[in-house]
N, C-alpha and C positions, 0 to 999 in steps of 0.2 A: 723242835717247829720246824714242821713244814714250812720249806722256800720254793717259791716257783721263781723261773730265772728266764728271761729271754730277752735278744736282743735283736741287730740288723748287722750288716756286711761291718757298718764301722763298730760294733760293739762286740764283736763276734771271737775276737782274739783274748779280750779282757774276759767274757765271758768263761771259757773253757777253764780259763784260770783261776775264775772263781770258785767254782763247782767243786773240787777236790779241797779247796780252802773251808768250804762252809758244813761240806761234810765231814771233817776234820773237826769242826767247832762242834759236829755232833746231831747237825739237821739233816734234815729231810728232804733231798733238793729234788725240786720237777724240772728238769729243762723244756721251756716249749719250743724251741728251736731258736733260730737254724740249728739243722745239723750240721751241714755244711758252709762252706764260706762260697756267696756268691753276691758278685758286686752289683747285682739288679735287685737282690731281696728288698722289701716296704715292711719298714719295721712294725706298721697296723696291723699286720699277719700275724703278727708273733707276741705282742704285748697285747693288743685286746684281748684275747681267747684266756691268755693270763691272768688280767685285770677283771675279767668276769670268773672266774677260779678262787681268786682273792676274795672279792664281793660277796662269794656264798660261802665263805668257810673263814675260820680266826686263822688260817696263814699271813703270810705278808710276801711282796715278791720283790725284785731286783729287774730293771730293765736296763738297759746301756744301747747307746750309739752312740757317734761322735762327738757332739755337743749335750746331751743328757736332754736337749730341753723338746724335741720331738715326740721320744715316746713317755715323758711326761705330761704334754697335751694330752696326747691319745690316753693314756690310761684313765687320765682324770675325766675324762667323758661316760666312763661309768659309773652309776651310781653305787655310792658304797667306796666308792676309791679316793683315798687321801695319798697323792702321790706328789714327792718331792725329787729336787734333786741334790744331791747330796757331794758339795763343793769340800766340807772340812768335818772334823770330826764334830767339833763345837755342836756348827748347824746340824750334821745329824743328830747328837742328842736333842736337840730341842727342839726337833721336828714332831720326834718320839714323844717328850716329856709334855709340849704342849698342844703340838695337832694329832699327836696319834696315830702319826704318816704308817701308811700301811703298804706302800709300797716306793722302792727308794731307784732314782734314776741317778746312774752313775755314769759322766760324761769321759770317755775312753780316751779321747783327745787332750784331755785339760789336769789328767791324773797321771800317777804312775801305779802301777800294780800294787805295790806297798801303801801309797794311800789310799788306794781302793779298798784293800782288804782291812784296813783301820778303821776309814768307815762304814765301810760293813758291819763291821765288829760292833761296832760302837751304839749304831742303831740297833741292830737287833738284840742287842743284850740292854739296850734301856727302855723301860717300861714309861706306860703312859702317868701321868702323875696325877689324875682323877681327881686333879683339884677343881672345885666351882666353878673359877671365872674359863676353864679350859672346857669343860663340858658344855658351858652355857652357849661357847661360841660356837661350840662343833655342831649343837642342835640347830641354832641359826643358820649354819652351812646348809645340815641336810634338810631343813626344811624347801630350802630351794630346790632340792632335788625331786621332792615329791610332788 
């Protein structure tokens, strides 16, 4: 699966560790930046282009910042994005099963590297349930974007 990944300075270290992990799982990973550590960078510069690519494809995205919320808010401004913050494996699984989330936000300050990798693995391996009630709810949310 194609995975786009981006961060800001707060998530830069974790992002660099996630890329080889995701590649080892067999995913094609495209790093959307930043490409070097800059404590003054702004996450919208990286996560908005990521969200636009995800919205135009069947790929998924992973975004990382210190608390996971700013990047999540930003990506959800793009039509077609269903971004969620992942704090646990169980939560990550249900965001895929129920909500068909296509962007996962990871809070670098609140997860260890091991936890982040476990959450991403579950999120990437869980399919959407396609249950009628979830599809109905997602259609209602999509209407807002029109």
